[in-house]
N, C-alpha and C positions, 0 to 999 in steps of 0.2 A: 410544412416541414415533414420529412419522412421520419418515422419511428421504426425501431425494431418490432417485429411481430410480437404481440402480447396476448396470451390466453385471456378469455373473458373471466370476470369474477371480481371479488372485492379485494382491493389492495391497500395495505397499511401504508400511509403516507408518512415517511420519516423525515422530520425537519425540525430546525430550531424555530421556536415560536417568534423570534425576532424577524424571521423570514416569512411571516404570514402572507405578505403581499405576493412574494414569489410563489408561495404555495398555491395561492388562488390562481395564478397564471398557469401553474402545472395542471390544476384541476380542469381548467378550461380546455386544455390541450389533450386530455385523456381520450384514447380511442373509444369508439362505441363498444359498450358492453363491459368497460372497465369502470368499476365503482370505487370511489375513494373512501377510506376510513381514517378519520382524524382522531387520534388518542388525546385525552385530556392533558392539559399542561402538566409536565413533570417539574415540580419545584425543588424536589429533594436533590441534594448532592449525592454522588455515587457512594459516599461513605455513610449515608444515612439510610433509614428504613425506606424500602420501596415495596409496594404491593406486587404480588405475583400476577396481578391483573394485566400488567404490561406484557409479560411473557405469554399469558394465555391469549391475549388478543392478537399477538403476532402469529401464534400457531393457528388461531381461528380464521385468519385471512388466507386468501388463495395465493398471495404474493406480496411483495414490498417494493415501493418506489422511494428512493431517497434523493434529497436535493444535494447537488454538488455546489461548491463555492459558498461565498457569503458566510453568515453565522453558522450555517449547518455544517460547514467544513471544519468548524472548531467545536463541535458539540459531541461530548462523550456519548450522549444518549443516541444520537444518530449512528455513531460508530457501533455502539452496542446492538441497536436494533437491526442494523444491516448485517452484522456478523452473526447474530443469532438466527436470523432468517436464512442466511446461507447455510449454516450448520444444520438447520432443520429441513433443508432440501427444498425450500420455497424458491420460486423464480424471483430474482431480485433485479431491479432496473434502476438506472441513474437518470436524473433529469438535469440537463444542462440549461440553466436559465439564460445564458448568452445566445444560444441557438434555438431555444425552445423545443429541443428534441429529447426523446426518451430512448435509451439504449440499454441493452442487457449488461449487467455488471460483470466485469471480468476479474474482480478482486477475489483472491482465495481467502477463506476464513483463516483467522490467526490460530496459531497453536495455543493450547490451553494446558500446559504441563503442570501437574500438581504432585507433590510428594507428601502424602498424609502420614502423620506420626500419631500413634495411639497405643493404648494398652490392649493386649490381646483379649483381655476379659471384656472389653467394650465392643469387640468386633460384631457379636450377634446383633447388638443394637445399631451398629453403623452399617451393616451389610446392605440394608435397603437404601439407606442414604447414598452409599457409594454407587449402587445400581442406578439411582436417579441421576446422580452427577455424571455418570458415564453415558447412559442411554438416552436420557431426556434433556440433559444440559450440556452434553458433549465434551466433558473434561477428560483429559488423559491422565489417569491416576496410576501411580506405581504402587501396587499392592502384591507382594510376593506370596506364593502359596504357603500354607502351613507345612512345617517340616514334620518328621516322624514323631517328634516330641510335643506336637501341638503348638509350636512357637513360630513366630514370623522372623526370619533371619535378620532383617534390617533393624529390628528392635533389640534383638539379643546381642548382636555383634556389630557395633558401629564401625569397626575397622575392616569389615568384610568388603572385598573388592566390588561385589555387586551393589552394596549400599553406596559406596563412593561414586561408582560409575553412574548409577541412576540418579543420585542426588545432583551431581554436577551437571549431568545432561539436562535435567529439568531447570536448574537455576540458570544455566547458560542460555536456555531458550526463553528466558524472561519469566520463568515459573516461580511458584511459591511453595514454601513448606507450610503445611497446615497442621497445627497441634490441636488434636481433639482432647480437650481437657476435662477431667472428671475426678471423682474421688479415687477411682482405680488408678488413673494416670498420676495423681498426686502421690500415690504410695509406691510408684515405680521408680526405682533408681535409674533404669534405662531411659525412661521418658525425660527425667530431669537431666540426665547426661546429654540427651539429644538436644534439649533446649540450650544448655550451656555451650555445647559444641556448635550449635547453629549460629550463635553469635560470633564464634571464632572465625567463621567463614566470611563475615562482614565486619571488619574491625572498626568501621565508622562509629563515632560517638553518637550519631543521630540515628535512632531506631527506625526512622523512616526508610533508611536504606538497607535495613535488615529484612530480607525476604522471608518473613515469618509472621504468621498470624494465628492467634488463639481462637478456637471455637469452643464455647462453653456447653458441655453436655448436661451439666447440673450446676448447683449453686456453690460448688467448691471454690474457695478463694484461690486466686493465682499465687504463685510463689512470691514471698515477700521481697526477695532480692530482685525479681523481675519488675515488680511494681516500683521499687526504689529506683531502678535503672531507667524505666520508661516514663515514670510519672511526670517529670518536668516537660515532656514532649507531647503529652496526650492532647492538650488543648490546641496546640499549634498544628499537630498532625493527626487529625481524627481517624485517618485511615488505618492507624495501628491499633485502634481500640478493639478489644475482643468482640466477637460476634456471638450473641446469645442464640443457641440453637434449640434449647428446650422450650416447649410451648408454655404459655401462661394465658391468663384471661384476656390479655390485650391482643396477642397475635398467635396465629396457628403455627404448627410446625412447618407446613409448606411455605407459609409466608416468610418465616424466618430463614428457611433454606434458600429461598430466592434472594433474600437480603445478602446471604453469603455468596451466592452465585454472582450477583451484580458487583459486589465488592471485589471478588477475585478477577472478574472480567476487567474491571477498571485498573487494578494493580498490574495485571499481566499486560494489558494494552499499553500502559504507561511505560513498562519496562521494555517492551518490544519496539515501541515507537517514541523514544525519548525526545526526538526532535520536534514532536508535535505537542502543543499545549492545548489540551482539551478542556472546555468549560464544564 
């Protein structure tokens, strides 16, 4: 069978582990000079902790080959790995097990629109994080410049047309509002107003459909009214659980950041492709 030309190097093989037999068939058909890399089994759900080792290995490889069809077509991790490699500028190929052929992937990476909400006092601590999210993890963040009074318009005036336009644009693209929660944020009337108004955009009683997620910058408790509202849903919908970003003895800051990245990828992917049920 003919394959599209592939540069030599090591390629990350993205597949569902239930398709191991199909994966072995792919490896036997790899062109000369193309070496496979098989990542260890990922047992965690996208809403759970995942090591940044997965992302590091995708970046360390020269390209990626993913399995079409079968269990791999219904795997969130395959979708995530393929999309991340595309965004990182890696050559990405698809393997068709029916024909035994390998062809260049023609799928465009999905949009990753994010609307971060935070207290301006926290911006110095968040600036590096936002740079990583933009430049290394490829998210589209809306962060307006500071005005002449040192404020950020979308936090100060929630009725501003720029705020409304950019918020709705990101939500209509399947994006998410990310609340960066801290002691400073808890003392901000504007951040509290943002959270309350955020729920008004999505009147469903089930918080799973509210495109809002909390990211904890420190140990400050979440608002009591919020916990009362979402508490009954936490066990059934773990994806709405807050993401802890501050490091501790168990996990590093970068590891926790990539937990947030994977969670957001999963949520946005589900919003943009609701017809697909990904495992």
